[in-house]
N, C-alpha and C positions, 0 to 999 in steps of 0.2 A: 540492338533491339531494346526499345524503351520498356522499362518495368511498369506494369500496371498496378497501381496502388488499389488496395481493397477499401472501398468507400465505407466510412463509419455509418452504420445504420442504427438509429436509436431503437431501443426495445423497451417495452413496459416491464415493470417488475411483476413477477408472478410468484406463486408459492415455491416454485423450484429455486428461486434466487434467495429465499430466506433461510439463513443458517440457524437462527435463534430468535425467539420472540416471547415476551411475556407482557404484563401490563405496563412495564416501565421502560423496556429496552427492545430494540430490534437490530439484528445483525444481518447484513446482506453480503453475498459473494459478488463483489464488484467485478464487472467485465473490464478488461483493458479497453480504453477508449472512452469510458464514461467519465464525465467531469463531476466532481462531488458537489460543487456549488457553482452558481451562475458566473460566467466570465464573458469576455467580449466576443466569443464565437457565436453566441446566440443559440447554441445547442441546449436542449433541455437538461438541467442538472439532475444528478441522482437523488438529491434530497427532495426535489419536487416530485419525482417519480415515486419515491417511497411514501410521501404524503398522500398521493393519489391512491396508492395501493391500500394504505390503512383506511382512508376515507371510504373506499369502495367495500373493503372487507367488513368493516364494522358499521356501515351505513351512517356515515357522518356527513350530512349534506352541507354543513358549514365548514368542512375541512378538518384536518387533523393537525395537532401540534407535533413538531419534530425538531429536535435540537441536534445540530452537528457538533460532535465532540472531538473528532480528529479527521484527518484527510489522508487520501492516497493520491499520488500523482496520477494524472490522466492515463498514461500508458501502463500503469501498474494494475494488477489484478489482486483479488483476495478479500479477506474479511474486513469489513468496515462496520463500525458500531454507531447507532443513533439512539438518542434518548426520546422516549414517547411522553415523558412528563417533565415539568420544570424541576421537580425535586430530584429526579434521576439526573437531569442535565447538570445541575449545580454540583451534585456529589461526584459524578463521573469526571467533570472538569477538574475538580480538586484532586481526584485520584491520578489523573494524567500529570498534573503539576507536581504531585508528590512521587511520581514514577512508580505507582502501584499497579499500573497496567503493563503486563508483560507480553511483548510482541515477538513473534518469530517469523522471519522471512526466508525464502529460498531464492537464490539468484543463479543464473547460468552464465558462465563466462567462457572465453576461449583460451585463456592462459592460466596455467596452474599457479595458484597463489603461493608466494614464498614470504614468510613461513606459511605452512599449511593451516595454521590456526593462530589466533592471537587477538589482541585488542588494538583498535585504531583510535587515536585521539587527534582531532584537528580543531582549528578555529575556522568556522565557516562564515563567509561573507556573501550575502545575497545581492545580486543586481536585479532589482525589480523591473527595470526597463527591458532588459534582455531575458529575464526569467532564467538566469543562470547563477549557480552558486560556486564560489571558488574556495578551495581548501588551503589553509595556511598552517604551517607547523607551529607557529607562535601566535599569540594573541595580537590582533591588529584592531584598529578603530572600527567599531561597528560590527565586530565579529561575535559569534556565539560558539561556545565550546560544544563539541560533538564527540560522542563516544559510542563505539559498538564493539561487540565480540563477534568473531567469525570463525568458521572452521570448514575445511574441505570435507565434503561428504563422499564424493565419488567422481568417477570419470566415465564418459560414454562417448565413443566416436569422436574424440578430440574436444568434447565439451566438458566443462567441470562444474559440478553442482556445489554451491556454497550455502551453508546455513548461517544466517545472520540474526543476532539478537541485539537490536539497538537499545542503548541505555538512555539516550536522549532522543528527542523527536524534532529534528531540524529539517527545513525544506531541502529536498533532494539529497538528504544525508547519505543514505546507503549508496546511491548512484555515484556521488562525487568521491566518497571515501574509498569505495572499491576501485574506482578509476585511478585514484592516487596511489593505490597499491599496485597498479599496473594491470588491473583486471576489470576493464570496462564491461558492463553488462551487455549481453548480446542484444542488438537492436538499438542500443542507446547511443546514437551518434552525437547527441548533445554533449556527452561526457567521454568521448574518445573511441567508441566502437566505429569501425570504418564505414559502416552503412546502416541506414535506418531500416526498420521493419516495414514491409508492405502493409501490415495491419495497423500501423501506427501504435504498436505495442512494444514493450521491452520485456525481457525474461526476468522479471522480478515479481514474486507472488507473496502476498501477505498470508501466511499459512495458518498461524494460530494467534489467538488472543486469550490470555488468562488473567482473571481478576476475581476479587470478592464482590459479589453483587451489592450494589450501593444501598439497596433497600432490604433485601432478604438476608444479607450477610452470609451467603453460602458461596462456595467456590464455583466459578463458571469457567469452562474451557470450550472455546468455539474454534472449530477447524474448518477451513475452506478447501474443498476439492480443487485440484489444479484445473486450468482451462482445458477443454476438450478441443484442442487445435491441431492435433497431429504431431506436436513436438513435446509439450509438457508431459504427455502420457508416458513417454519413454523413460522418464525419471521417477515414475510413481513408486517403483520398488525401492528407491533410495530415500524417499521422503518420509520423515517421521510424522 
């Protein structure tokens, strides 16, 4: 019997999607399936949806400024930050380059990681034509160094919850590095999981973003609730 995929249905941004907002920044709880910036699919990107939300909320008939400072892969959910002013955009970009933005993700896998915690270092090489990243143990031409910390948090019905703190921010980094550990993320058939998700999502969630506000100079902690999809809720008691 053929599996019926759940068609991606675009949705507008509402107050319920906003995790944090002030005059300089806005953070959204991204749905799995949303693309951050325009691509060849023709689907409306998240940055355009957020621009519309701001323009409508603050009655800006000429549109709103919005700067993209980082990205989440399309099948990934969780917190994503945008800049509402050029000053904030420049400063946040510099903070990402200086690794002053601290991100925490949660991933669900089907194999217990061994060791159960540690640091992974690889050199990643992106193939833009196939949109696939390959991990190497040693530096190769065109590769970028990638590092993350991970630890096993718990197990439930044969699924394992892993907390991930990326030190670098490379394309598909968490996905390919966990796969190299022998723990492909549930639903991520691009990186070794045996089947894809009907929802076109993978079990990787950007949970927290911590940083010093680029204008106010005060500590900011933004936390994204897990998707209400009947699966992620089972792990809520384990997630910090």
